[in-house]
A tleap script that builds the chain and sets N, CA, C and O, in Angstrom:
source leaprc.protein.ff14SB
mol = sequence {
  NMET SER GLU HIE GLU LYS ARG GLY SER PRO
  TRP PRO TRP PHE LEU VAL PRO VAL ALA ALA
  ILE SER LEU PHE PHE VAL LEU ARG GLU CYS
  ARG GLN ASN LEU PRO PRO ALA ASN THR VAL
  ALA GLU PRO GLU VAL THR VAL PRO ALA THR
  PRO SER ALA PRO ALA PRO GLN ASP PRO ARG
  PRO ALA GLU ASP ASP ALA ALA PRO ALA SER
  THR PRO ALA PRO CGLN
}
set mol.1.N position { -20.405 46.506 30.217 }
set mol.1.CA position { -20.286 45.101 30.556 }
set mol.1.C position { -19.234 44.938 31.648 }
set mol.1.O position { -18.247 45.670 31.718 }
set mol.2.N position { -19.480 43.986 32.461 }
set mol.2.CA position { -18.524 43.770 33.541 }
set mol.2.C position { -17.368 42.914 33.038 }
set mol.2.O position { -17.469 42.280 31.988 }
set mol.3.N position { -16.295 42.898 33.773 }
set mol.3.CA position { -15.090 42.142 33.408 }
set mol.3.C position { -15.357 40.637 33.410 }
set mol.3.O position { -14.743 39.906 32.633 }
set mol.4.N position { -16.247 40.171 34.256 }
set mol.4.CA position { -16.541 38.746 34.357 }
set mol.4.C position { -17.207 38.213 33.081 }
set mol.4.O position { -16.970 37.064 32.709 }
set mol.5.N position { -18.021 39.010 32.413 }
set mol.5.CA position { -18.710 38.556 31.208 }
set mol.5.C position { -17.773 38.446 30.020 }
set mol.5.O position { -18.028 37.633 29.132 }
set mol.6.N position { -16.710 39.218 29.962 }
set mol.6.CA position { -15.775 39.184 28.833 }
set mol.6.C position { -14.837 37.985 28.903 }
set mol.6.O position { -14.374 37.506 27.867 }
set mol.7.N position { -14.559 37.509 30.061 }
set mol.7.CA position { -13.605 36.428 30.223 }
set mol.7.C position { -14.235 35.085 29.851 }
set mol.7.O position { -15.382 34.808 30.200 }
set mol.8.N position { -13.469 34.258 29.140 }
set mol.8.CA position { -13.969 32.941 28.775 }
set mol.8.C position { -13.708 31.936 29.881 }
set mol.8.O position { -13.111 32.255 30.909 }
set mol.9.N position { -14.156 30.742 29.655 }
set mol.9.CA position { -13.983 29.670 30.623 }
set mol.9.C position { -12.526 29.203 30.644 }
set mol.9.O position { -11.898 29.126 29.588 }
set mol.10.N position { -11.981 28.896 31.806 }
set mol.10.CA position { -10.593 28.400 31.862 }
set mol.10.C position { -10.479 26.917 31.512 }
set mol.10.O position { -9.366 26.427 31.319 }
set mol.11.N position { -11.596 26.185 31.423 }
set mol.11.CA position { -11.524 24.746 31.180 }
set mol.11.C position { -10.882 24.366 29.848 }
set mol.11.O position { -10.124 23.396 29.826 }
set mol.12.N position { -11.128 25.054 28.749 }
set mol.12.CA position { -10.443 24.655 27.506 }
set mol.12.C position { -8.926 24.750 27.608 }
set mol.12.O position { -8.218 23.989 26.950 }
set mol.13.N position { -8.422 25.660 28.411 }
set mol.13.CA position { -6.977 25.799 28.570 }
set mol.13.C position { -6.376 24.599 29.286 }
set mol.13.O position { -5.180 24.345 29.147 }
set mol.14.N position { -7.164 23.860 30.042 }
set mol.14.CA position { -6.683 22.660 30.719 }
set mol.14.C position { -7.010 21.404 29.917 }
set mol.14.O position { -6.195 20.486 29.825 }
set mol.15.N position { -8.196 21.370 29.344 }
set mol.15.CA position { -8.651 20.153 28.682 }
set mol.15.C position { -7.963 19.902 27.342 }
set mol.15.O position { -7.660 18.753 27.021 }
set mol.16.N position { -7.712 20.939 26.558 }
set mol.16.CA position { -7.114 20.740 25.229 }
set mol.16.C position { -5.703 20.169 25.325 }
set mol.16.O position { -5.415 19.205 24.616 }
set mol.17.N position { -4.806 20.698 26.155 }
set mol.17.CA position { -3.478 20.070 26.252 }
set mol.17.C position { -3.528 18.650 26.809 }
set mol.17.O position { -2.779 17.783 26.361 }
set mol.18.N position { -4.410 18.405 27.788 }
set mol.18.CA position { -4.525 17.053 28.344 }
set mol.18.C position { -5.040 16.091 27.278 }
set mol.18.O position { -4.541 14.971 27.170 }
set mol.19.N position { -6.019 16.507 26.499 }
set mol.19.CA position { -6.547 15.654 25.434 }
set mol.19.C position { -5.495 15.407 24.352 }
set mol.19.O position { -5.404 14.298 23.826 }
set mol.20.N position { -4.703 16.421 24.016 }
set mol.20.CA position { -3.675 16.261 22.988 }
set mol.20.C position { -2.598 15.282 23.434 }
set mol.20.O position { -2.162 14.434 22.656 }
set mol.21.N position { -2.172 15.399 24.683 }
set mol.21.CA position { -1.138 14.490 25.196 }
set mol.21.C position { -1.688 13.069 25.291 }
set mol.21.O position { -0.990 12.109 24.964 }
set mol.22.N position { -2.922 12.935 25.733 }
set mol.22.CA position { -3.533 11.605 25.815 }
set mol.22.C position { -3.654 10.970 24.437 }
set mol.22.O position { -3.347 9.791 24.264 }
set mol.23.N position { -4.098 11.743 23.466 }
set mol.23.CA position { -4.239 11.222 22.108 }
set mol.23.C position { -2.889 10.812 21.534 }
set mol.23.O position { -2.799 9.818 20.813 }
set mol.24.N position { -1.846 11.564 21.845 }
set mol.24.CA position { -0.500 11.215 21.378 }
set mol.24.C position { -0.108 9.833 21.879 }
set mol.24.O position { 0.352 9.001 21.097 }
set mol.25.N position { -0.285 9.577 23.178 }
set mol.25.CA position { 0.125 8.294 23.732 }
set mol.25.C position { -0.777 7.148 23.264 }
set mol.25.O position { -0.301 6.027 23.085 }
set mol.26.N position { -2.048 7.408 23.069 }
set mol.26.CA position { -2.943 6.362 22.564 }
set mol.26.C position { -2.551 5.974 21.146 }
set mol.26.O position { -2.478 4.786 20.830 }
set mol.27.N position { -2.299 6.954 20.288 }
set mol.27.CA position { -1.919 6.641 18.911 }
set mol.27.C position { -0.551 5.989 18.850 }
set mol.27.O position { -0.320 5.126 18.002 }
set mol.28.N position { 0.358 6.379 19.726 }
set mol.28.CA position { 1.678 5.742 19.742 }
set mol.28.C position { 1.561 4.289 20.154 }
set mol.28.O position { 2.249 3.431 19.602 }
set mol.29.N position { 0.711 4.006 21.104 }
set mol.29.CA position { 0.504 2.624 21.545 }
set mol.29.C position { -0.132 1.787 20.426 }
set mol.29.O position { 0.234 0.628 20.234 }
set mol.30.N position { -1.076 2.369 19.695 }
set mol.30.CA position { -1.696 1.648 18.576 }
set mol.30.C position { -0.672 1.356 17.492 }
set mol.30.O position { -0.682 0.277 16.899 }
set mol.31.N position { 0.203 2.303 17.234 }
set mol.31.CA position { 1.199 2.117 16.183 }
set mol.31.C position { 2.170 1.012 16.543 }
set mol.31.O position { 2.604 0.272 15.660 }
set mol.32.N position { 2.526 0.877 17.811 }
set mol.32.CA position { 3.467 -0.155 18.223 }
set mol.32.C position { 2.832 -1.538 18.185 }
set mol.32.O position { 3.545 -2.534 18.059 }
set mol.33.N position { 1.519 -1.624 18.290 }
set mol.33.CA position { 0.846 -2.914 18.320 }
set mol.33.C position { 0.430 -3.410 16.940 }
set mol.33.O position { -0.043 -4.541 16.823 }
set mol.34.N position { 0.588 -2.611 15.900 }
set mol.34.CA position { 0.210 -3.040 14.559 }
set mol.34.C position { 1.226 -4.046 14.025 }
set mol.34.O position { 2.424 -3.895 14.267 }
set mol.35.N position { 0.771 -5.063 13.306 }
set mol.35.CA position { 1.724 -5.991 12.683 }
set mol.35.C position { 2.399 -5.321 11.502 }
set mol.35.O position { 1.844 -4.385 10.927 }
set mol.36.N position { 3.586 -5.780 11.128 }
set mol.36.CA position { 4.254 -5.208 9.956 }
set mol.36.C position { 3.423 -5.405 8.697 }
set mol.36.O position { 2.633 -6.345 8.610 }
set mol.37.N position { 3.597 -4.531 7.735 }
set mol.37.CA position { 2.787 -4.567 6.517 }
set mol.37.C position { 3.108 -5.783 5.652 }
set mol.37.O position { 2.240 -6.231 4.904 }
set mol.38.N position { 4.315 -6.330 5.725 }
set mol.38.CA position { 4.684 -7.433 4.830 }
set mol.38.C position { 4.152 -8.780 5.297 }
set mol.38.O position { 4.433 -9.781 4.638 }
set mol.39.N position { 3.405 -8.869 6.384 }
set mol.39.CA position { 2.854 -10.142 6.830 }
set mol.39.C position { 1.497 -10.426 6.202 }
set mol.39.O position { 0.891 -11.455 6.499 }
set mol.40.N position { 1.009 -9.543 5.344 }
set mol.40.CA position { -0.275 -9.752 4.681 }
set mol.40.C position { -0.119 -10.919 3.699 }
set mol.40.O position { 0.882 -11.002 2.988 }
set mol.41.N position { -1.087 -11.799 3.662 }
set mol.41.CA position { -1.021 -12.953 2.775 }
set mol.41.C position { -1.051 -12.500 1.322 }
set mol.41.O position { -1.968 -11.802 0.890 }
set mol.42.N position { -0.035 -12.911 0.583 }
set mol.42.CA position { 0.062 -12.559 -0.832 }
set mol.42.C position { -0.310 -13.777 -1.664 }
set mol.42.O position { -0.130 -14.909 -1.216 }
set mol.43.N position { -0.828 -13.559 -2.870 }
set mol.43.CA position { -1.131 -14.712 -3.719 }
set mol.43.C position { 0.150 -15.464 -4.069 }
set mol.43.O position { 1.212 -14.879 -4.283 }
set mol.44.N position { 0.001 -16.771 -4.115 }
set mol.44.CA position { 1.183 -17.588 -4.396 }
set mol.44.C position { 1.602 -17.437 -5.851 }
set mol.44.O position { 0.766 -17.377 -6.753 }
set mol.45.N position { 2.905 -17.378 -6.059 }
set mol.45.CA position { 3.468 -17.272 -7.395 }
set mol.45.C position { 4.151 -18.588 -7.692 }
set mol.45.O position { 4.962 -19.061 -6.896 }
set mol.46.N position { 3.832 -19.191 -8.834 }
set mol.46.CA position { 4.466 -20.452 -9.183 }
set mol.46.C position { 5.823 -20.180 -9.811 }
set mol.46.O position { 5.951 -19.391 -10.747 }
set mol.47.N position { 6.809 -20.839 -9.282 }
set mol.47.CA position { 8.185 -20.683 -9.751 }
set mol.47.C position { 8.622 -22.040 -10.267 }
set mol.47.O position { 8.345 -23.056 -9.629 }
set mol.48.N position { 9.305 -22.082 -11.419 }
set mol.48.CA position { 9.773 -23.378 -11.913 }
set mol.48.C position { 10.699 -24.037 -10.889 }
set mol.48.O position { 11.435 -23.363 -10.168 }
set mol.49.N position { 10.643 -25.365 -10.844 }
set mol.49.CA position { 11.423 -26.102 -9.854 }
set mol.49.C position { 12.920 -25.930 -10.101 }
set mol.49.O position { 13.694 -25.756 -9.160 }
set mol.50.N position { 13.321 -25.980 -11.362 }
set mol.50.CA position { 14.744 -25.827 -11.674 }
set mol.50.C position { 14.913 -24.673 -12.652 }
set mol.50.O position { 14.118 -24.533 -13.581 }
set mol.51.N position { 15.917 -23.857 -12.461 }
set mol.51.CA position { 16.115 -22.744 -13.393 }
set mol.51.C position { 16.590 -23.207 -14.761 }
set mol.51.O position { 16.481 -22.448 -15.724 }
set mol.52.N position { 17.117 -24.430 -14.886 }
set mol.52.CA position { 17.596 -24.921 -16.171 }
set mol.52.C position { 16.505 -25.623 -16.973 }
set mol.52.O position { 16.787 -26.180 -18.034 }
set mol.53.N position { 15.281 -25.608 -16.492 }
set mol.53.CA position { 14.180 -26.250 -17.205 }
set mol.53.C position { 13.929 -25.513 -18.517 }
set mol.53.O position { 14.068 -24.291 -18.575 }
set mol.54.N position { 13.563 -26.241 -19.569 }
set mol.54.CA position { 13.320 -25.573 -20.845 }
set mol.54.C position { 12.110 -24.656 -20.764 }
set mol.54.O position { 11.137 -24.938 -20.063 }
set mol.55.N position { 12.193 -23.572 -21.484 }
set mol.55.CA position { 11.092 -22.609 -21.499 }
set mol.55.C position { 9.912 -23.209 -22.247 }
set mol.55.O position { 10.126 -23.977 -23.184 }
set mol.56.N position { 8.697 -22.897 -21.881 }
set mol.56.CA position { 7.541 -23.433 -22.605 }
set mol.56.C position { 7.504 -22.871 -24.022 }
set mol.56.O position { 7.945 -21.752 -24.286 }
set mol.57.N position { 6.962 -23.687 -24.923 }
set mol.57.CA position { 6.917 -23.252 -26.322 }
set mol.57.C position { 5.938 -22.109 -26.478 }
set mol.57.O position { 5.033 -21.931 -25.663 }
set mol.58.N position { 6.133 -21.323 -27.551 }
set mol.58.CA position { 5.253 -20.196 -27.817 }
set mol.58.C position { 3.837 -20.693 -28.066 }
set mol.58.O position { 3.657 -21.694 -28.760 }
set mol.59.N position { 2.842 -20.032 -27.529 }
set mol.59.CA position { 1.461 -20.466 -27.752 }
set mol.59.C position { 0.891 -19.942 -29.067 }
set mol.59.O position { -0.328 -19.865 -29.223 }
set mol.60.N position { 1.755 -19.581 -30.011 }
set mol.60.CA position { 1.269 -19.063 -31.301 }
set mol.60.C position { 0.681 -20.198 -32.124 }
set mol.60.O position { 1.151 -21.331 -32.025 }
set mol.61.N position { -0.327 -19.924 -32.927 }
set mol.61.CA position { -0.891 -20.968 -33.794 }
set mol.61.C position { 0.108 -21.402 -34.866 }
set mol.61.O position { 1.079 -20.703 -35.154 }
set mol.62.N position { -0.154 -22.557 -35.439 }
set mol.62.CA position { 0.756 -23.116 -36.434 }
set mol.62.C position { 0.754 -22.294 -37.726 }
set mol.62.O position { 1.726 -22.369 -38.477 }
set mol.63.N position { -0.296 -21.512 -38.021 }
set mol.63.CA position { -0.345 -20.745 -39.265 }
set mol.63.C position { 0.762 -19.692 -39.308 }
set mol.63.O position { 1.228 -19.338 -40.391 }
set mol.64.N position { 1.183 -19.192 -38.162 }
set mol.64.CA position { 2.227 -18.170 -38.158 }
set mol.64.C position { 3.553 -18.708 -38.687 }
set mol.64.O position { 4.361 -17.946 -39.220 }
set mol.65.N position { 3.782 -20.005 -38.547 }
set mol.65.CA position { 5.041 -20.584 -39.032 }
set mol.65.C position { 5.097 -20.544 -40.562 }
set mol.65.O position { 6.188 -20.474 -41.128 }
set mol.66.N position { 3.957 -20.587 -41.239 }
set mol.66.CA position { 3.935 -20.592 -42.693 }
set mol.66.C position { 4.142 -19.188 -43.260 }
set mol.66.O position { 4.460 -19.062 -44.442 }
set mol.67.N position { 3.979 -18.150 -42.483 }
set mol.67.CA position { 4.135 -16.778 -42.967 }
set mol.67.C position { 5.615 -16.485 -43.187 }
set mol.67.O position { 6.472 -17.058 -42.514 }
set mol.68.N position { 5.920 -15.579 -44.145 }
set mol.68.CA position { 7.326 -15.251 -44.361 }
set mol.68.C position { 7.920 -14.590 -43.129 }
set mol.68.O position { 7.223 -13.941 -42.349 }
set mol.69.N position { 9.220 -14.771 -42.974 }
set mol.69.CA position { 9.910 -14.282 -41.790 }
set mol.69.C position { 9.915 -12.775 -41.746 }
set mol.69.O position { 9.734 -12.186 -40.680 }
set mol.70.N position { 10.122 -12.129 -42.897 }
set mol.70.CA position { 10.147 -10.658 -42.897 }
set mol.70.C position { 9.130 -10.162 -43.915 }
set mol.70.O position { 9.157 -10.560 -45.080 }
set mol.71.N position { 8.261 -9.315 -43.479 }
set mol.71.CA position { 7.289 -8.737 -44.386 }
set mol.71.C position { 7.690 -7.300 -44.657 }
set mol.71.O position { 8.159 -6.618 -43.746 }
set mol.72.N position { 7.520 -6.816 -45.886 }
set mol.72.CA position { 7.911 -5.444 -46.193 }
set mol.72.C position { 7.000 -4.454 -45.449 }
set mol.72.O position { 5.812 -4.703 -45.246 }
set mol.73.N position { 7.580 -3.364 -45.066 }
set mol.73.CA position { 6.827 -2.341 -44.352 }
set mol.73.C position { 5.918 -1.590 -45.335 }
set mol.73.O position { 6.350 -1.295 -46.450 }
set mol.74.N position { 4.687 -1.276 -44.959 }
set mol.74.CA position { 3.812 -0.533 -45.871 }
set mol.74.C position { 4.315 0.905 -46.072 }
set mol.74.O position { 4.847 1.532 -45.156 }
set mol.75.N position { 4.126 1.401 -47.299 }
set mol.75.CA position { 4.626 2.746 -47.593 }
set mol.75.C position { 3.516 3.708 -47.836 }
set mol.75.O position { 3.766 4.885 -48.098 }
savepdb mol mol.pdb
quit
């Protein structure tokens, strides 16, 4: 075989570094143009108007009030 057939094309040696550098700058530009992550609309959370407001009553049924306060543990 001749020496010319063994040698590969020189184009990948030029194109790969140029493509890598171009991709670096394109991705860097995209990253700088992205909005910050905390600007995403979050669901609204209801907060009491005053911190001294009384807490809402327990939503337990009235039957629980008739039960004894302490029940013995099963053995």
